[in-house]
Structures are given as C-alpha cells and as structure tokens.
N, C-alpha and C positions, 0 to 999 in steps of 0.2 A: 540668800537665792547668791547664787552664781551660773552664769551661762555664757558662753562663747558666741563672741559675735564674729560679723566677717568671714573671710573667704583667706584658704593660705598662709602667707606671713604676716599679713595685715589685720590675723585674728586677736581679739581681743576679750579681759574676761571683763564681764560685766557684773558685775557685784549691784543689785537692787534690794528693798524692801516698798514691795507693793505699795502696802499699807500706807507704812509713815511719809511713802512718794520720795524716798533719799534714793540717788546712784550715783556711782561712778565704773571709772575702764580703769583695768591696769594691763599696760603688754602681756599678750598671751605666753607662757610660761612662767609666769608669776606662782608664786606656794602662797596659798591659806592659810595664816594662823589661828586655828581651829578656837572659836569663841570660847568655848568650854572651857580652853586652855588661858586665857584669858583673865575669863572670871575668875575662876580657878588660884593663877597666882595672884591677881590684884586684894582677892581678900583672905589670902593666907597672912596670918598675924597681922590684919588690920583693925582697927580702931573702931567702935561699933558707930560712929559716923560714917568711918568712910563705907565700911558693908551698908548703911543703910544709903549709900551715893550709890554703890553695887548694884544692889538693889533695884532699884530706879530706872535702870538703864533699858530701852526700849530696845534697841537694838546696836548692834556694832560687828567689826569686821575690818580685817587684817590682814595685806599682802605685803612679801616683800618677792624680793629679786634673787633670795637665799633661801633652799631650804634649812638654810643650818639657825635662819633667822627665829626667834622662840618668845612666847607670851611674855618672858622676865628681861631680853633688848629691844621688845616695842615699848614696854612700861618705864622699865632706867631709864635716867639721864643719861647714862653714858651710853652716847650715841650709834645705830645698829650700823656694822658694817658696809650695810649694803642700803639701798635706795628701798623705801619701806613706806606705806598708806596705809593709813587705820584709821578708819570712819565710827564715830559712837552717837547716838541718839538719845537723854536721858529728859526722866521726865523732872522737873523742880517742885521741889519741896513751895509752899505759900510761904514761907520766907523768902527761900531764894528766888520766887517769883517778882517780890516785892522789891527783894536789894541789887537785883539782877541790873546791870550798867556795862557801858564798854571796855570800862574798865575790869572790870569781874569777867567779864567774856576774853580780854585780852590776858588776863593771868591764869587760865585754866590751866596750866600747869606749870607752869613758872611765874613771878610774882613778876612781871616785864614790870610794872609802872612804877614799882622799889626802884627797879633795879638800872630805869632809864633816870630818873631822880638823884642814882648813887645812895638808898635808902636801905638796900640789901646786898650782900656777898654772897650769895649762894651756891653762886656760879661762879667766875670771872672771864673777863672779858667780855662783856655783856655787849652785842650792839644792835642795835634796829635800825635794819638794812631798809624795810619798808614798808607801808599802811594805807591802806584807804578802807573806805566804807563799802560794804554790801548793802545793798538794799534787794529784795525782790517782791514778789507780790505773799507768797508765805513766811515772811521773814527779817529781818535785818542785822548787821554787827560789821566785824571786822576781820577784816584779812591782812595777817602783819607775818613776814618775814625776817628773824633774825639768828646768830648767830650768838653761841657762849664755850668753855670748854669748863666742864663739869668737872669736881673736884678728883685730881689727878686721873683724867680721861682727856677726850682727844676732842679738839675743838670740832663741832656740828650746826651744821642749818638747818634749821625749820620750816618750812611753809604752813602757819594752821590757820584756816577758819573756823571761825568762832561763828554762829549765827543762832540769835533770838528767836522764837515763834511770835508770830505776831498776837497770841492772845497769850503771851508767857507762859507756857504752859510748859515747854521742852526747848531746850538747843539743840543744837544743828554741830556737831564739830567732827574735822579733817582735817588730819596731819600727815603728811608729807615730811620724813627727816630723809636724813643719812648725814657723815660725817663732811666737812665741808667740803674736802676734797673731792671725795663720791658727790657733794650733790652738785658741783659746777660742771666736773664731767659728763654728767647725766640733766642738767639744765633742762636740754630742751623737752626728756622724759619729763620732767616734773612741773613744769609749762603744760603739757597734753594732762596729766591726769590730773592737776588742779582745775582745768579749765573741762573737765567731763565731770567734775562734781558740781548736783544739783538736787536741788530741794523747791519739788512741788507741794509739799504739803499735804495732809490726810485726804484722800477722795470719799 
C-alpha cells in the first residue's frame, strides 16, 4: 500500500504493509515499480531454488526517482541511473533459519564477506564504506554501505539494511542504491529514506 502524507511540496509517499509492520517513505513524485513486474522478472529463467525463494516473499515494494527505472534495473547488478529504494520481506525455510547469521544477512545481494577478504572477484573495486549493527524490538541485523563496479558497468554505492526477525522466521531487506556519483549528490535524500525505514513486526 502506498499513501501520500504531508501537504504541498513536503508530501511524501508512504509505503507500508500494516500486517507485517513495515514501512518507509520516499519523496512525492517518485515512481513505483509494480510488484508483479519485479516477481515476473525475478522468476523468468530462474532455477528451482530461486523460484522457491521468490515464492517465500511476503511483501516487496520499490520506488525510483525516474519512471524509466524497470524491474530489470532494480534487480541487476548494474546500477540504476536514478536513486532507487527497494524493500522486501521474505519468509525463511527451516534450513535458512537455522543457518542465518550476520554474514548471511550481509551477503544477501553480493558475497560481501568474501569480497572484503579478497576471496571473490565477482565485482571490481569493492569497498566496504561503513557497517553497524541494528537492533530493534522485533529484529536485529546489519546496516552496510558499500561500493563496487560491476563487470563493464559504472561504479555504484549501495546502502543495505538486512534484519532477521527475532523468531528467525523471516528477514527484512531494504536497499537504497544508485551510481556512486548520483548517490553522493543525493546523500541527504538517501539519509532521509534510510531513516524512514521502520520494522515494527506483526501485530
């Protein structure tokens, strides 16, 4: 669900799932990437394991400054040209729940742990810029900021929040990303969007 809050130029789009107790805001005028497009792109040509994970998604929502940003731009490693925010809540299998750690959360989109240690070359110029532990009443995990250059792509910066629910049954994942040039220019906006991300959990 997306709502407009505020008034005049201060209005924001309020994206929330009341049942799961998750929400965030983006500036008014941003464009929503339809959830069905995200799922369709993700499962197209995917293997059985990837499709199983897609079936466990409880909620996802995405917005971009540009209406040209597609589900493909959202999910591929190559950076979107405009600032983009993406939330996903996914249930975990029993096996995932047992194995989930801070390293697992850190590595949701890239093998960050291996990149830090130099044991992966999946992208170029990887830098972990900042990382801190996040603990809420409902979940805990890591907030990581890193930059990298995809093969034949442009350097990008990612602000990633990945949290494990206290009951270990689900993960909360929030990503704000863009090319590094765009990310740095929009730093204040990035900070506001990240700050708005809230996990209250099921009620």
